[in-house]
KOLKETOR-485303 format. One record per residue (C-alpha): residue in three letters; x, y, z. Coordinates in pm, 1 decimal, padded with zeros to 6 digits, always signed. Last residue first. Example, Ala and Ser with C-alpha at 12.3 -4.5 7.8 and 13.67 -1.06 7.14 Angstrom:
BEGIN
resn, X, Y, Z
Ser, +01367.0, -00106.0, +00714.0;
Ala, +01230.0, -00450.0, +00780.0;
//
This chain:
BEGIN
resn, X, Y, Z
Pro, +03271.4, +00584.3, +00165.9;
Lys, +03401.9, +00902.0, -00001.9;
Cys, +03289.3, +01195.0, -00216.6;
Pro, +03523.1, +01477.8, -00125.6;
Gly, +03468.7, +01741.4, +00143.4;
Ala, +03182.9, +01983.0, +00198.5;
Thr, +03291.5, +02291.6, +00004.8;
Gly, +03366.3, +02120.5, -00325.5;
Ala, +03072.7, +02269.7, -00513.3;
Ala, +02940.3, +01919.2, -00577.5;
Ser, +02947.3, +01843.4, -00206.6;
Glu, +02783.3, +02176.8, -00125.0;
Ile, +02504.2, +02111.5, -00372.9;
Gly, +02452.4, +01757.9, -00247.9;
Gly, +02446.9, +01869.2, +00114.9;
Leu, +02185.6, +02133.2, +00038.9;
Leu, +01973.8, +01884.2, -00153.1;
His, +01965.1, +01630.9, +00132.4;
Leu, +01886.1, +01907.0, +00383.1;
Arg, +01605.9, +02018.7, +00150.5;
Phe, +01480.5, +01660.0, +00148.7;
Leu, +01488.3, +01653.4, +00527.2;
Pro, +01302.6, +01984.7, +00563.4;
Glu, +01030.9, +01879.6, +00314.8;
Ala, +00906.6, +02178.9, +00112.5;
Tyr, +01090.5, +02072.4, -00202.1;
Ser, +00940.7, +01723.9, -00191.8;
Glu, +00586.0, +01863.7, -00192.8;
Glu, +00612.4, +01953.7, -00562.2;
Thr, +00674.7, +01589.0, -00637.8;
His, +00952.9, +01441.2, -00849.5;
Gly, +01242.2, +01519.6, -00616.3;
Met, +01423.6, +01190.0, -00561.2;
Ala, +01662.0, +01033.3, -00810.5;
Thr, +01955.0, +01202.5, -00635.5;
Tyr, +02285.6, +01270.8, -00806.4;
Trp, +02623.5, +01413.9, -00711.8;
Ser, +02919.7, +01464.7, -00947.2;
Arg, +03257.2, +01622.3, -00874.6;
Gly, +03526.6, +01711.4, -01129.4;
Arg, +03881.6, +01583.9, -01180.2;
Asp, +03759.2, +01371.0, -01475.3;
Val, +03462.0, +01233.5, -01280.4;
Glu, +03453.8, +01199.9, -00900.8;
Gln, +03150.2, +01022.7, -00763.4;
Cys, +02826.2, +01066.7, -00571.4;
Trp, +02512.5, +00861.2, -00514.8;
Ala, +02137.2, +00863.0, -00456.3;
Ile, +01866.7, +00600.9, -00534.5;
Pro, +02065.0, +00277.6, -00542.8;
His, +01851.5, -00040.5, -00568.6;
Asp, +02028.9, -00344.4, -00425.7;
Ala, +01764.7, -00594.8, -00316.7;
Gly, +01598.5, -00608.7, -00655.5;
Met, +01626.0, -00368.7, -00946.9;
Thr, +01270.0, -00375.3, -01079.1;
Gly, +01069.7, -00173.0, -00824.0;
Gly, +00698.9, -00148.6, -00896.3;
Ser, +00542.5, -00189.0, -00554.0;
Tyr, +00656.1, -00030.6, -00227.0;
Thr, +00827.3, -00124.5, +00102.6;
Ala, +00996.1, -00445.1, -00018.3;
Glu, +01172.5, -00242.6, -00288.7;
Asp, +01381.5, -00070.5, -00021.6;
Ile, +01536.5, +00232.2, -00189.9;
Thr, +01909.8, +00283.4, -00158.9;
Ala, +02120.8, +00574.4, -00033.0;
Leu, +02474.6, +00710.0, -00060.3;
Val, +02617.9, +00478.6, -00327.5;
Gln, +02973.3, +00580.0, -00419.5;
Val, +02986.3, +00546.0, -00796.4;
Ala, +03132.6, +00309.3, -01058.9;
Gly, +03103.5, -00004.5, -00848.2;
Arg, +02735.4, +00050.2, -00788.4;
Pro, +02574.3, +00215.7, -01092.1;
Asn, +02309.6, -00055.8, -01133.6;
Gly, +02182.6, -00055.5, -01489.8;
Arg, +01901.2, +00083.6, -01701.0;
Phe, +01755.7, +00249.3, -01394.1;
Asn, +01430.5, +00219.8, -01198.1;
Tyr, +01306.2, +00546.7, -01054.8;
Trp, +01087.4, +00589.8, -00746.8;
Glu, +00832.6, +00870.5, -00775.5;
Asp, +00809.7, +01017.4, -00425.9;
Thr, +00664.1, +00974.9, -00078.1;
Arg, +00891.5, +00950.0, +00224.7;
Glu, +01023.8, +00714.3, +00487.8;
Trp, +01391.2, +00750.6, +00578.1;
Asp, +01553.4, +00456.2, +00751.1;
Ala, +01895.1, +00569.4, +00875.0;
Pro, +01742.7, +00909.8, +00952.0;
Leu, +01913.1, +01203.0, +00775.4;
Gly, +02164.2, +01421.8, +00957.0;
Arg, +02455.6, +01343.3, +00726.8;
Thr, +02310.2, +01217.3, +00402.2;
Ser, +02385.6, +01508.8, +00169.7;
Ala, +02703.9, +01608.3, +00355.1;
Asp, +02855.2, +01269.1, +00272.3;
Ala, +03002.1, +01039.3, +00536.6;
Phe, +02661.7, +00909.7, +00645.7;
Ser, +02676.0, +00623.4, +00398.4;
Ala, +02414.9, +00365.0, +00296.1;
Ile, +02105.2, +00556.5, +00405.9;
His, +01804.5, +00330.6, +00356.2;
Val, +01505.4, +00489.7, +00181.0;
Thr, +01163.9, +00356.1, +00277.6;
Ala, +00859.9, +00390.0, +00052.6;
Arg, +00544.7, +00596.7, +00003.3;
Gln, +00391.0, +00608.4, -00341.4;
Ile, +00398.1, +00779.0, -00680.8;
Gln, +00312.4, +00529.3, -00953.7;
Pro, +00579.5, +00297.0, -01089.0;
His, +00894.5, +00416.6, -01267.3;
Ser, +01089.6, +00333.0, -01582.0;
Val, +01430.1, +00341.8, -01758.3;
Phe, +01634.2, +00623.5, -01605.0;
Trp, +02002.5, +00642.1, -01692.6;
Ala, +02286.7, +00567.4, -01453.4;
Gly, +02595.0, +00745.3, -01317.2;
Ile, +02509.6, +01101.8, -01419.8;
Leu, +02868.2, +01178.1, -01526.0;
Arg, +02922.6, +00841.9, -01695.3;
Gly, +02602.8, +00877.6, -01895.1;
Tyr, +02707.0, +01233.8, -01972.1;
Trp, +03024.2, +01102.3, -02131.4;
Pro, +02820.7, +00855.4, -02337.2;
Trp, +02597.4, +01124.5, -02492.5;
Gly, +02309.0, +00953.7, -02676.1;
Tyr, +02085.0, +00927.4, -02371.6;
Glu, +02101.0, +01304.3, -02317.5;
Thr, +01854.3, +01334.8, -02025.7;
Asp, +01626.3, +01107.8, -01824.6;
Ser, +01893.3, +01085.6, -01549.6;
Ala, +01852.1, +01460.8, -01491.6;
Ser, +01500.3, +01336.1, -01428.2;
His, +01544.5, +01344.9, -01048.5;
Ile, +01812.5, +01599.7, -00959.1;
Gly, +02165.5, +01596.1, -01099.9;
Val, +02431.0, +01812.9, -00936.3;
Phe, +02760.7, +01872.3, -01117.9;
Gly, +03083.6, +02033.2, -00996.8;
Gly, +03376.3, +02186.7, -01180.7;
Gly, +03737.6, +02072.1, -01153.2;
Ser, +03883.6, +02159.5, -01494.7;
Arg, +03759.8, +01828.9, -01635.5;
Ile, +03405.8, +01922.6, -01532.1;
Tyr, +03421.5, +02253.7, -01719.5;
Arg, +03590.4, +02094.6, -02020.4;
Glu, +03303.0, +01845.6, -02046.3;
Phe, +03055.0, +02132.6, -02022.6;
Ala, +03229.5, +02321.3, -02301.9;
Ala, +03227.1, +02012.2, -02524.7;
Lys, +02856.9, +01959.1, -02460.9;
Gln, +02788.5, +02320.7, -02553.6;
Ser, +02981.7, +02280.5, -02878.6;
Ala, +02789.0, +01964.6, -02969.6;
Asp, +02442.4, +02096.9, -02887.2;
Leu, +02281.6, +02079.5, -02542.5;
Ile, +01931.6, +01983.8, -02419.7;
Asp, +01855.2, +01638.8, -02556.3;
Gly, +01572.9, +01495.4, -02346.1;
Thr, +01476.6, +01586.4, -01991.0;
Thr, +01602.7, +01821.9, -01719.2;
Ser, +01464.9, +01769.8, -01370.2;
Leu, +01700.8, +02028.7, -01216.8;
Phe, +02045.2, +01993.3, -01373.2;
Ile, +02260.3, +02185.7, -01126.6;
Val, +02594.1, +02335.7, -01230.9;
Ala, +02856.3, +02374.2, -00960.0;
Lys, +03139.4, +02607.2, -00858.8;
Tyr, +03022.9, +02862.7, -01110.8;
Arg, +03177.9, +03159.1, -01294.2;
Ala, +03385.5, +02936.3, -01525.9;
Leu, +03060.6, +02815.8, -01682.3;
Val, +03008.9, +03153.4, -01850.4;
Ala, +03351.7, +03188.3, -02012.5;
Asp, +03381.5, +02824.6, -02120.4;
Ser, +03037.5, +02821.0, -02280.5;
Phe, +02717.5, +02652.0, -02169.0;
Gln, +02509.4, +02969.0, -02130.5;
Ala, +02393.0, +02912.1, -02489.0;
Ser, +02171.5, +02633.9, -02354.4;
Asp, +01926.7, +02894.2, -02223.4;
Glu, +01700.6, +02740.9, -01960.1;
Thr, +01855.9, +02950.7, -01686.6;
Arg, +01874.9, +03005.5, -01310.4;
Glu, +02140.5, +03179.6, -01104.3;
Val, +02199.1, +03101.0, -00738.7;
Ala, +02445.6, +03263.3, -00501.3;
Phe, +02574.1, +03077.6, -00196.0;
Gly, +02547.9, +03193.7, +00163.9;
His, +02354.2, +02928.4, +00348.4;
Glu, +02008.7, +03079.9, +00395.6;
Ala, +01997.5, +03273.5, +00068.7;
Gly, +02134.1, +02976.2, -00124.4;
Leu, +01888.8, +02740.0, +00041.3;
Ala, +01604.6, +02975.3, -00053.2;
Glu, +01726.2, +02983.6, -00414.1;
Ile, +01741.8, +02604.4, -00417.8;
Ala, +01388.0, +02578.2, -00278.2;
Ala, +01245.8, +02831.9, -00524.8;
Leu, +01403.3, +02653.1, -00819.8;
Gly, +01274.7, +02317.6, -00698.6;
His, +00923.4, +02455.5, -00656.1;
Pro, +00935.8, +02601.6, -01006.8;
Ile, +01048.2, +02259.0, -01139.6;
Ser, +00775.6, +02062.6, -00957.6;
Asp, +00537.9, +02062.9, -01254.4;
His, +00782.2, +01831.9, -01427.4;
Arg, +00830.6, +01862.4, -01801.9;
Phe, +00838.2, +01550.5, -02019.5;
Gly, +01067.3, +01582.9, -02319.9;
Thr, +01270.0, +01878.3, -02446.7;
Thr, +01336.4, +02017.1, -02100.3;
Lys, +01562.8, +02297.7, -01978.4;
Ser, +01605.4, +02328.6, -01602.6;
Phe, +01961.6, +02454.3, -01555.1;
Val, +02048.4, +02589.2, -01209.8;
Leu, +02385.6, +02767.5, -01204.4;
Val, +02579.0, +02782.8, -00878.3;
Asn, +02792.3, +03055.3, -00720.6;
Phe, +03023.9, +03035.1, -00418.7;
Arg, +03067.0, +03168.6, -00065.2;
Ser, +02852.9, +03469.0, -00150.3;
Asp, +02939.8, +03804.8, +00012.6;
Ala, +03040.1, +03973.4, -00315.0;
Ser, +02695.1, +03885.6, -00439.4;
Gln, +02556.8, +03694.2, -00733.6;
Gly, +02193.0, +03622.9, -00817.6;
Thr, +02278.9, +03723.8, -01172.5;
Ala, +01949.1, +03747.2, -01358.8;
Ser, +01698.2, +03794.5, -01077.8;
Arg, +01944.5, +04012.7, -00891.3;
Asp, +01980.2, +04256.7, -01177.9;
Pro, +02232.1, +04498.1, -01025.2;
Leu, +02120.6, +04865.5, -01019.3;
Ala, +02293.5, +05094.4, -01267.6;
Gly, +02007.7, +05069.3, -01514.3;
Leu, +01769.2, +05197.4, -01249.1;
Phe, +01976.8, +05512.7, -01200.0;
Ser, +02027.9, +05570.4, -01569.4;
Thr, +01656.1, +05534.4, -01636.4;
Ile, +01565.5, +05763.9, -01346.4;
Val, +01815.5, +06028.9, -01458.8;
Leu, +01708.8, +06014.5, -01823.1;
Val, +01338.3, +06029.6, -01733.7;
Leu, +01399.7, +06333.6, -01513.9;
Ile, +01602.7, +06510.5, -01780.8;
Pro, +01338.0, +06447.2, -02046.3;
Cys, +01058.1, +06560.7, -01809.6;
His, +01210.2, +06885.5, -01681.3;
Arg, +01109.4, +07098.9, -01980.7;
Cys, +00764.7, +06940.7, -01959.8;
Leu, +00721.7, +07099.6, -01617.9;
Thr, +00719.2, +07452.7, -01756.1;
Leu, +00459.5, +07375.2, -02021.7;
Arg, +00238.8, +07205.9, -01766.6;
Arg, +00274.1, +07501.5, -01530.7;
Glu, +00157.5, +07744.8, -01798.4;
Gln, -00156.0, +07540.9, -01862.0;
Asn, -00227.8, +07510.1, -01489.5;
Val, -00176.1, +07882.4, -01443.7;
Ala, -00447.2, +07951.2, -01699.5;
Lys, -00687.0, +07695.2, -01546.3;
His, -00653.4, +07825.6, -01196.0;
Gln, -00724.1, +07619.7, -00881.5;
Ser, -00666.9, +07254.4, -00982.3;
Gly, -00360.6, +07361.5, -01173.0;
Val, -00194.1, +07478.0, -00854.3;
Lys, -00217.5, +07132.8, -00700.4;
Arg, -00110.1, +06951.1, -01015.5;
Gly, +00186.1, +07180.9, -01059.4;
Ala, +00288.5, +07126.3, -00700.0;
Leu, +00283.9, +06750.7, -00754.3;
Ile, +00499.2, +06782.3, -01062.0;
Leu, +00735.3, +07022.9, -00890.9;
Gly, +00768.0, +06784.6, -00598.0;
Phe, +00844.1, +06501.1, -00836.8;
Ser, +01130.0, +06709.5, -00970.1;
Asn, +01253.2, +06796.6, -00621.5;
Ala, +01249.1, +06431.4, -00513.4;
Met, +01426.2, +06314.1, -00827.5;
Phe, +01692.0, +06583.4, -00796.0;
His, +01741.8, +06506.8, -00428.0;
Phe, +01768.0, +06130.0, -00502.0;
Val, +02026.2, +06194.3, -00771.9;
Gly, +02224.5, +06424.2, -00543.1;
Ile, +02229.7, +06158.0, -00272.8;
Met, +02356.0, +05905.6, -00527.9;
Met, +02641.2, +06138.0, -00623.4;
//
């Protein structure tokens, strides 16, 4: 059938081109040719429209039968909006293409329904801010996690939904302040997780280093800490977690406070960190453990 469609399209375009060529030689023939060709136009438009409509919308679905799993990237903001969000989206999509998972992106809160969320192994909050879901959408997301879904929080995902206690437990800790962007040393606390495996024990990088309302240690498995002696503006002291994972209501949660800058998403080590977090949350890289 597809071959026939292509032949019809090719022949029709050939008639159009032929008509133009003949028309350049004889005005009377050109007028007759135009009338003849117009009889083909509605059919040609219908065929092309039907053909294009049958093609999968990769930008909307991002899904493939060959994908290991699907993830949804949610980047809605009602507060501060990070310029790095497009870079984060591009990096996650590149990781999906390289490592065999499908990526869909949205800022439409209506996607938070039982039927839609069931398609994904993990939902990624990419630098979300403010209140981004209504009551029914929150309930659907809670059910998704309780049914074994995965959550990835990146950077200002901890600057989101302060009035939703369940989300506070899911994210692990809420953002409270940050100093200026500067270089600092991250200490890897556990190499057991896919998101830290392969990273240097002392990882020097430039980012915006978050302070949190409370220390999540004890409620989460801390994967990395930031050394406040290597930069200025830290307020949490000697134990300052910066990335962690946990199990919540049968679901999986992974969070990194890093990822403020556009340059972060081009760093090979940070992309390795993100990849491991996504796979951990999707349940394909083993459970969160010490």
